[in-house]
One Martini backbone bead per residue (centre of mass of N, CA, C, O) as a GRO file, in nm:
protein
  383
    1MET     BB    1  -3.967  11.110  21.889
    2THR     BB    2  -3.954  10.916  22.151
    3ASN     BB    3  -3.875  10.830  22.439
    4ARG     BB    4  -3.656  10.640  22.601
    5ASN     BB    5  -3.645  10.301  22.704
    6PHE     BB    6  -3.521  10.120  22.989
    7HIS     BB    7  -3.338   9.805  23.041
    8GLU     BB    8  -3.217   9.725  23.374
    9ASP     BB    9  -2.928   9.615  23.624
   10TYR     BB   10  -2.773   9.852  23.732
   11PRO     BB   11  -2.455   9.719  23.824
   12ASN     BB   12  -2.506   9.402  23.793
   13ASN     BB   13  -2.552   9.480  23.488
   14PRO     BB   14  -2.390   9.602  23.190
   15TYR     BB   15  -2.661   9.576  23.042
   16ILE     BB   16  -2.841   9.790  22.805
   17TYR     BB   17  -3.179   9.865  22.705
   18ALA     BB   18  -3.330  10.031  22.417
   19GLN     BB   19  -3.647  10.207  22.343
   20TYR     BB   20  -3.806  10.340  22.035
   21THR     BB   21  -4.004  10.581  21.847
   22SER     BB   22  -3.995  10.632  21.476
   23GLY     BB   23  -4.204  10.671  21.225
   24GLY     BB   24  -4.367  10.406  21.337
   25LYS     BB   25  -4.097  10.282  21.451
   26ASN     BB   26  -3.904  10.033  21.606
   27PHE     BB   27  -3.623  10.070  21.835
   28CYS     BB   28  -3.300   9.922  21.919
   29SER     BB   29  -3.061   9.915  22.197
   30LYS     BB   30  -2.720   9.826  22.292
   31TYR     BB   31  -2.536   9.812  22.605
   32LYS     BB   32  -2.189   9.824  22.731
   33ILE     BB   33  -2.038   9.880  23.032
   34ILE     BB   34  -1.703   9.951  23.102
   35ALA     BB   35  -1.705  10.267  23.198
   36LEU     BB   36  -1.860  10.508  23.385
   37GLY     BB   37  -1.729  10.735  23.519
   38HIS     BB   38  -1.724  11.099  23.565
   39TYR     BB   39  -1.783  11.414  23.713
   40PRO     BB   40  -1.638  11.688  23.680
   41GLN     BB   41  -1.602  12.008  23.785
   42ASN     BB   42  -1.602  12.092  23.459
   43VAL     BB   43  -1.861  12.020  23.328
   44LYS     BB   44  -2.015  11.910  23.037
   45TYR     BB   45  -2.250  11.967  22.768
   46THR     BB   46  -2.486  11.914  22.566
   47GLN     BB   47  -2.679  11.988  22.330
   48LYS     BB   48  -2.974  12.099  22.267
   49ASN     BB   49  -3.267  11.992  22.214
   50LYS     BB   50  -3.593  12.036  22.103
   51HIS     BB   51  -3.666  12.030  22.434
   52GLY     BB   52  -3.412  12.159  22.603
   53VAL     BB   53  -3.208  11.920  22.658
   54GLN     BB   54  -2.943  11.828  22.877
   55TYR     BB   55  -2.622  11.656  22.913
   56GLN     BB   56  -2.389  11.510  23.084
   57ILE     BB   57  -2.028  11.470  23.060
   58PRO     BB   58  -1.819  11.223  23.105
   59ASP     BB   59  -1.523  11.094  23.246
   60GLY     BB   60  -1.404  10.788  23.144
   61TYR     BB   61  -1.609  10.685  22.927
   62ILE     BB   62  -1.721  10.342  22.841
   63VAL     BB   63  -1.886  10.206  22.543
   64LYS     BB   64  -2.084   9.952  22.393
   65THR     BB   65  -2.213   9.933  22.056
   66GLU     BB   66  -2.454   9.950  21.775
   67ILE     BB   67  -2.409  10.009  21.408
   68ALA     BB   68  -2.506   9.871  21.136
   69GLY     BB   69  -2.355   9.599  21.250
   70GLN     BB   70  -2.146   9.770  21.421
   71MET     BB   71  -1.907   9.753  21.659
   72LEU     BB   72  -1.863   9.986  21.927
   73CYS     BB   73  -1.624  10.213  22.090
   74CYS     BB   74  -1.692  10.450  22.334
   75GLU     BB   75  -1.524  10.768  22.428
   76THR     BB   76  -1.444  10.984  22.707
   77LYS     BB   77  -1.218  11.282  22.726
   78TYR     BB   78  -1.046  11.501  22.912
   79THR     BB   79  -0.857  11.774  22.852
   80PHE     BB   80  -0.623  12.022  22.922
   81ALA     BB   81  -0.807  12.227  22.732
   82ASP     BB   82  -1.109  12.189  22.826
   83LYS     BB   83  -1.196  11.931  22.665
   84VAL     BB   84  -1.373  11.693  22.461
   85LEU     BB   85  -1.300  11.358  22.370
   86TYR     BB   86  -1.435  11.185  22.098
   87THR     BB   87  -1.438  10.823  22.065
   88ILE     BB   88  -1.414  10.576  21.793
   89MET     BB   89  -1.408  10.217  21.784
   90TRP     BB   90  -1.312   9.957  21.542
   91LYS     BB   91  -1.361   9.653  21.348
   92GLU     BB   92  -1.196   9.501  21.039
   93GLY     BB   93  -1.114   9.224  21.113
   94ARG     BB   94  -0.772   9.299  21.185
   95ALA     BB   95  -0.858   9.584  21.185
   96GLU     BB   96  -0.813   9.906  21.336
   97TRP     BB   97  -1.028  10.182  21.420
   98MET     BB   98  -1.029  10.558  21.441
   99VAL     BB   99  -1.221  10.827  21.576
  100SER     BB  100  -1.240  11.192  21.634
  101SER     BB  101  -1.374  11.459  21.856
  102GLU     BB  102  -1.405  11.810  21.993
  103ARG     BB  103  -1.703  11.903  21.931
  104SER     BB  104  -1.876  11.618  21.925
  105ALA     BB  105  -2.046  11.331  21.920
  106SER     BB  106  -2.163  11.375  21.633
  107GLY     BB  107  -1.888  11.419  21.501
  108ALA     BB  108  -1.785  11.127  21.549
  109VAL     BB  109  -2.017  10.988  21.399
  110SER     BB  110  -1.970  11.123  21.123
  111ALA     BB  111  -1.682  11.014  21.086
  112PHE     BB  112  -1.767  10.719  21.080
  113LEU     BB  113  -1.965  10.728  20.841
  114LYS     BB  114  -1.752  10.834  20.638
  115LYS     BB  115  -1.545  10.601  20.670
  116THR     BB  116  -1.796  10.377  20.600
  117ASN     BB  117  -1.987  10.479  20.373
  118ARG     BB  118  -2.252  10.644  20.557
  119LYS     BB  119  -2.354  10.942  20.474
  120LYS     BB  120  -2.685  10.906  20.483
  121SER     BB  121  -2.666  10.856  20.769
  122GLN     BB  122  -2.838  10.899  21.094
  123TYR     BB  123  -2.709  10.998  21.423
  124SER     BB  124  -2.709  11.026  21.760
  125GLY     BB  125  -2.468  11.104  21.984
  126THR     BB  126  -2.624  11.065  22.247
  127HIS     BB  127  -2.723  10.772  22.181
  128VAL     BB  128  -2.457  10.632  22.117
  129PHE     BB  129  -2.324  10.716  22.407
  130GLY     BB  130  -2.553  10.733  22.640
  131PHE     BB  131  -2.629  11.017  22.795
  132ASP     BB  132  -2.958  10.937  22.853
  133ILE     BB  133  -2.886  10.741  23.085
  134GLU     BB  134  -3.016  10.760  23.394
  135VAL     BB  135  -2.867  10.543  23.574
  136LEU     BB  136  -2.581  10.659  23.527
  137HIS     BB  137  -2.628  10.934  23.651
  138GLN     BB  138  -2.703  10.840  23.940
  139VAL     BB  139  -2.446  10.684  24.004
  140ARG     BB  140  -2.253  10.922  23.983
  141ILE     BB  141  -2.386  11.097  24.199
  142GLU     BB  142  -2.347  10.894  24.432
  143GLN     BB  143  -2.034  10.880  24.415
  144PHE     BB  144  -1.990  11.183  24.470
  145ARG     BB  145  -2.143  11.172  24.766
  146LYS     BB  146  -1.942  11.004  24.879
  147PRO     BB  147  -1.731  10.946  25.106
  148SER     BB  148  -1.376  10.925  25.138
  149THR     BB  149  -1.401  10.677  25.368
  150ASP     BB  150  -1.423  10.458  25.198
  151LYS     BB  151  -1.369  10.149  25.114
  152VAL     BB  152  -1.134   9.979  24.962
  153ILE     BB  153  -1.140   9.812  24.660
  154ILE     BB  154  -1.028   9.491  24.594
  155ASP     BB  155  -0.878   9.318  24.332
  156LYS     BB  156  -0.900   8.968  24.335
  157ARG     BB  157  -0.798   8.902  24.037
  158LYS     BB  158  -0.530   9.003  24.151
  159ARG     BB  159  -0.219   8.946  24.214
  160PRO     BB  160   0.037   8.983  24.380
  161LEU     BB  161   0.332   9.113  24.282
  162ASN     BB  162   0.523   8.881  24.410
  163GLU     BB  163   0.363   8.650  24.223
  164VAL     BB  164   0.482   8.789  23.970
  165GLN     BB  165   0.712   8.657  23.731
  166SER     BB  166   0.649   8.807  23.481
  167VAL     BB  167   0.765   9.083  23.325
  168SER     BB  168   0.523   9.150  23.141
  169GLN     BB  169   0.310   9.146  23.369
  170GLN     BB  170   0.438   9.368  23.538
  171ASN     BB  171   0.422   9.589  23.321
  172LYS     BB  172   0.114   9.585  23.302
  173ARG     BB  173   0.065   9.665  23.596
  174TYR     BB  174   0.208   9.937  23.582
  175ALA     BB  175   0.039  10.055  23.350
  176SER     BB  176  -0.237  10.039  23.494
  177PHE     BB  177  -0.160  10.206  23.740
  178GLY     BB  178  -0.062  10.463  23.586
  179LYS     BB  179  -0.332  10.531  23.446
  180GLU     BB  180  -0.506  10.563  23.703
  181ALA     BB  181  -0.325  10.771  23.847
  182HIS     BB  182  -0.349  10.989  23.627
  183GLU     BB  183  -0.648  11.044  23.657
  184GLN     BB  184  -0.637  11.133  23.954
  185ILE     BB  185  -0.433  11.367  23.920
  186LYS     BB  186  -0.595  11.540  23.734
  187GLN     BB  187  -0.819  11.599  23.942
  188LEU     BB  188  -0.630  11.737  24.145
  189ILE     BB  189  -0.537  11.968  23.963
  190ILE     BB  190  -0.821  12.090  23.932
  191LYS     BB  191  -0.895  12.114  24.234
  192HIS     BB  192  -0.620  12.297  24.298
  193GLN     BB  193  -0.558  12.494  24.062
  194MET     BB  194  -0.306  12.400  23.860
  195VAL     BB  195  -0.252  12.690  23.697
  196LEU     BB  196  -0.146  12.871  23.448
  197GLU     BB  197  -0.133  13.168  23.278
  198SER     BB  198  -0.250  13.029  23.009
  199GLY     BB  199  -0.475  12.806  23.150
  200ASN     BB  200  -0.298  12.562  23.183
  201PRO     BB  201  -0.230  12.285  23.324
  202ILE     BB  202  -0.038  12.089  23.471
  203CYS     BB  203   0.209  11.836  23.416
  204ILE     BB  204   0.267  11.483  23.391
  205TYR     BB  205   0.550  11.279  23.292
  206ASN     BB  206   0.632  11.113  23.559
  207MET     BB  207   0.681  10.800  23.758
  208GLU     BB  208   0.826  10.689  24.065
  209LEU     BB  209   0.915  10.363  24.168
  210GLY     BB  210   0.965  10.141  24.457
  211CYS     BB  211   1.121   9.796  24.445
  212GLU     BB  212   1.324   9.768  24.649
  213ASN     BB  213   1.602   9.768  24.425
  214GLN     BB  214   1.385   9.887  24.226
  215ILE     BB  215   1.317  10.108  23.943
  216ILE     BB  216   1.017  10.263  23.841
  217ASN     BB  217   0.939  10.423  23.525
  218ILE     BB  218   0.662  10.629  23.442
  219LYS     BB  219   0.559  10.738  23.128
  220TYR     BB  220   0.352  11.011  22.966
  221SER     BB  221   0.594  11.110  22.769
  222SER     BB  222   0.783  11.064  22.457
  223ILE     BB  223   0.846  11.361  22.427
  224ILE     BB  224   1.155  11.523  22.319
  225ASP     BB  225   1.331  11.787  22.313
  226ASN     BB  226   1.612  11.898  22.147
  227ALA     BB  227   1.746  12.066  22.375
  228ARG     BB  228   1.778  11.824  22.568
  229LEU     BB  229   1.937  11.637  22.382
  230ASP     BB  230   2.175  11.832  22.332
  231ALA     BB  231   2.271  11.828  22.628
  232TYR     BB  232   2.340  11.530  22.637
  233VAL     BB  233   2.546  11.525  22.405
  234ARG     BB  234   2.740  11.734  22.526
  235ALA     BB  235   2.802  11.590  22.796
  236CYS     BB  236   2.920  11.331  22.664
  237ASP     BB  237   3.146  11.468  22.499
  238GLU     BB  238   3.296  11.626  22.730
  239ALA     BB  239   3.316  11.342  22.911
  240LEU     BB  240   3.372  11.096  22.734
  241LEU     BB  241   3.092  10.934  22.695
  242GLY     BB  242   2.995  10.648  22.599
  243ARG     BB  243   2.763  10.422  22.520
  244ASP     BB  244   2.821  10.206  22.740
  245GLY     BB  245   2.836  10.406  22.978
  246TYR     BB  246   2.550  10.528  22.946
  247ARG     BB  247   2.392  10.261  22.965
  248ARG     BB  248   2.476  10.203  23.260
  249LEU     BB  249   2.368  10.466  23.381
  250ALA     BB  250   2.066  10.427  23.286
  251ALA     BB  251   2.022  10.163  23.449
  252VAL     BB  252   2.046  10.314  23.731
  253GLU     BB  253   1.900  10.576  23.600
  254ALA     BB  254   1.572  10.602  23.497
  255ARG     BB  255   1.549  10.922  23.413
  256LEU     BB  256   1.705  10.878  23.184
  257ILE     BB  257   1.776  10.885  22.875
  258ARG     BB  258   1.795  10.692  22.632
  259GLU     BB  259   2.060  10.596  22.435
  260TYR     BB  260   1.921  10.585  22.147
  261GLN     BB  261   1.833  10.887  22.153
  262VAL     BB  262   2.113  11.013  22.171
  263ALA     BB  263   2.231  10.879  21.917
  264GLN     BB  264   2.027  10.993  21.716
  265ARG     BB  265   2.092  11.292  21.770
  266ARG     BB  266   2.392  11.274  21.692
  267ILE     BB  267   2.340  11.204  21.396
  268GLU     BB  268   2.180  11.460  21.325
  269ILE     BB  269   2.404  11.662  21.392
  270THR     BB  270   2.622  11.550  21.203
  271LYS     BB  271   2.459  11.584  20.946
  272SER     BB  272   2.423  11.890  20.967
  273ILE     BB  273   2.724  11.961  20.963
  274ASN     BB  274   2.798  11.819  20.694
  275ASP     BB  275   2.608  11.994  20.519
  276GLN     BB  276   2.758  12.271  20.596
  277ILE     BB  277   3.042  12.102  20.654
  278HIS     BB  278   3.235  11.955  20.448
  279ILE     BB  279   3.398  11.635  20.420
  280GLY     BB  280   3.693  11.567  20.272
  281ILE     BB  281   3.913  11.397  20.039
  282LEU     BB  282   4.265  11.316  20.044
  283ASN     BB  283   4.598  11.277  19.871
  284PHE     BB  284   4.949  11.266  19.963
  285ASP     BB  285   5.097  11.064  19.746
  286LYS     BB  286   5.104  11.267  19.541
  287GLU     BB  287   5.262  11.449  19.332
  288LEU     BB  288   5.284  11.788  19.316
  289ASN     BB  289   5.357  11.817  18.996
  290ARG     BB  290   5.075  11.651  18.919
  291GLN     BB  291   4.916  11.883  19.049
  292PRO     BB  292   4.700  12.107  18.985
  293ILE     BB  293   4.657  12.455  18.972
  294LEU     BB  294   4.422  12.671  19.117
  295ASP     BB  295   4.258  12.940  19.061
  296ASP     BB  296   4.029  13.152  19.173
  297ASP     BB  297   3.860  13.148  18.900
  298ASP     BB  298   3.846  12.811  18.904
  299GLU     BB  299   3.672  12.789  19.130
  300SER     BB  300   3.444  12.589  19.278
  301GLN     BB  301   3.187  12.505  19.485
  302ASP     BB  302   3.305  12.217  19.553
  303ASN     BB  303   3.617  12.369  19.556
  304PRO     BB  304   3.693  12.655  19.731
  305ASP     BB  305   4.023  12.582  19.817
  306GLY     BB  306   4.195  12.423  19.593
  307ILE     BB  307   4.167  12.119  19.649
  308VAL     BB  308   4.289  11.809  19.561
  309VAL     BB  309   4.051  11.552  19.467
  310ASP     BB  310   4.004  11.195  19.479
  311GLU     BB  311   3.697  11.030  19.483
  312GLN     BB  312   3.813  10.726  19.406
  313GLU     BB  313   3.969  10.753  19.663
  314ILE     BB  314   4.027  10.717  19.992
  315GLY     BB  315   4.270  10.815  20.125
  316ASN     BB  316   4.485  10.999  20.393
  317GLY     BB  317   4.278  11.248  20.409
  318VAL     BB  318   4.118  11.535  20.552
  319TYR     BB  319   3.876  11.812  20.498
  320ARG     BB  320   3.803  12.161  20.551
  321SER     BB  321   3.642  12.450  20.485
  322ILE     BB  322   3.717  12.763  20.579
  323ARG     BB  323   3.489  12.914  20.442
  324SER     BB  324   3.256  12.743  20.565
  325LEU     BB  325   3.335  12.785  20.860
  326LEU     BB  326   3.301  13.097  20.861
  327LYS     BB  327   2.997  13.108  20.792
  328ILE     BB  328   2.931  12.997  21.085
  329LEU     BB  329   3.115  13.176  21.290
  330ILE     BB  330   3.075  13.479  21.234
  331PRO     BB  331   2.781  13.511  21.353
  332ILE     BB  332   2.890  13.437  21.639
  333TRP     BB  333   3.121  13.654  21.670
  334ASN     BB  334   2.959  13.918  21.624
  335LYS     BB  335   2.826  13.948  21.910
  336LEU     BB  336   3.129  13.984  22.079
  337ILE     BB  337   3.396  14.022  21.886
  338LEU     BB  338   3.297  14.130  21.619
  339GLN     BB  339   3.323  14.413  21.406
  340PRO     BB  340   3.270  14.627  21.186
  341GLY     BB  341   3.590  14.625  21.010
  342ASP     BB  342   3.733  14.395  21.111
  343THR     BB  343   4.011  14.190  21.136
  344ILE     BB  344   4.079  13.866  21.053
  345ASN     BB  345   4.264  13.646  21.275
  346LEU     BB  346   4.438  13.364  21.182
  347LYS     BB  347   4.534  13.032  21.314
  348LEU     BB  348   4.760  12.782  21.227
  349GLY     BB  349   4.761  12.442  21.347
  350GLY     BB  350   4.912  12.157  21.539
  351ASP     BB  351   5.034  11.799  21.614
  352GLY     BB  352   5.322  11.715  21.491
  353ARG     BB  353   5.507  11.658  21.753
  354ASN     BB  354   5.342  11.368  21.810
  355VAL     BB  355   5.449  11.230  21.584
  356GLY     BB  356   5.567  10.906  21.678
  357ARG     BB  357   5.465  10.903  21.979
  358LYS     BB  358   5.127  10.920  22.015
  359GLN     BB  359   5.077  10.963  21.704
  360ASN     BB  360   4.960  10.900  21.339
  361HIS     BB  361   4.868  11.206  21.311
  362VAL     BB  362   4.753  11.512  21.160
  363MET     BB  363   4.611  11.819  21.295
  364ILE     BB  364   4.447  12.093  21.164
  365THR     BB  365   4.400  12.414  21.304
  366VAL     BB  366   4.168  12.685  21.393
  367CYS     BB  367   4.186  13.032  21.502
  368LEU     BB  368   4.090  13.329  21.682
  369LEU     BB  369   4.276  13.600  21.781
  370ASN     BB  370   4.049  13.801  21.870
  371GLU     BB  371   3.998  13.629  22.149
  372LYS     BB  372   4.262  13.582  22.270
  373ASP     BB  373   4.265  13.390  22.555
  374GLU     BB  374   4.043  13.190  22.435
  375VAL     BB  375   4.240  13.016  22.241
  376LEU     BB  376   4.336  12.817  22.485
  377LYS     BB  377   4.085  12.670  22.437
  378PRO     BB  378   3.972  12.384  22.296
  379ASP     BB  379   3.673  12.493  22.200
  380HIS     BB  380   3.847  12.723  22.006
  381GLN     BB  381   3.919  12.481  21.818
  382TYR     BB  382   3.930  12.431  21.466
  383TRP     BB  383   3.891  12.168  21.189
   0.00000   0.00000   0.00000
């Protein structure tokens, strides 16, 4: 195959045409440069071709080209793991498809051919992505050599923010600004070697902007670990902060986790607790002499405490199994309170004295007397 010849007027014209000869046949390729990209400080190279030539791989580079009648959008992006992510996107009807590879550009092209049932076709990843286009390499080098005091180019196609009335258009402007700022900050992180002991650079999770009396919070990661969510749920429960109150608080403080995420985590915690310590229903209205008494030998796993429950009735009381509760609590108590061979001393109590005064129900609680003065704390009473 002969070297490719390019016809272009870049950057005045984003279209670049390439011609080359292979096997006595002439081939043509067309490219549209969407984003030129730049060479980072730790620039990567393509694999050597049969002539021993390598090409630098830009970051943030986006180009559109065509393979076998299919229009493709190819993109390169450096990851925090110091690798290059090669991505190919295309459309089929109304559906949008995407494949990617961290191995090489040819790996992404092979994944595309496999996805579109063109396994017998062969294309060079370097040619598909256009890494060998010399004019793009020269422009990137020139931009890198330009002094940082160059005049900032203002995009006159965009109106000033105060003239944008639509909330959706404002959000799109914030998202566009946040994406570009994120790319610049990643370069500054690499430039200043903000690297952890593991070798990974530090991450930016959100950016807070102030616009008059409004706070705009741009988030770069929607993943929240369960430990942090659990801390939010516990804080709300201990402070008796309901959903409406937390929603108003989150509206004032944009950095707080959204209320629906806290509510969803609370549901997951409740479900996990109910799975481990089942809440049963019982009816106190039945006459005691009509309810059979179960011996220890007759207890089933579904009813370990011998409490008679009619599952078909709604009932006027609920219960939890002390045995199931102890299975959860004893491993916790073993760390600081209980030692092997200790006798477990339990106290059953309730709030019956308030019935008819402040409350219309009785709650029976259990506490571990081995904790001594700690049993006086409300969070050491279990029901």
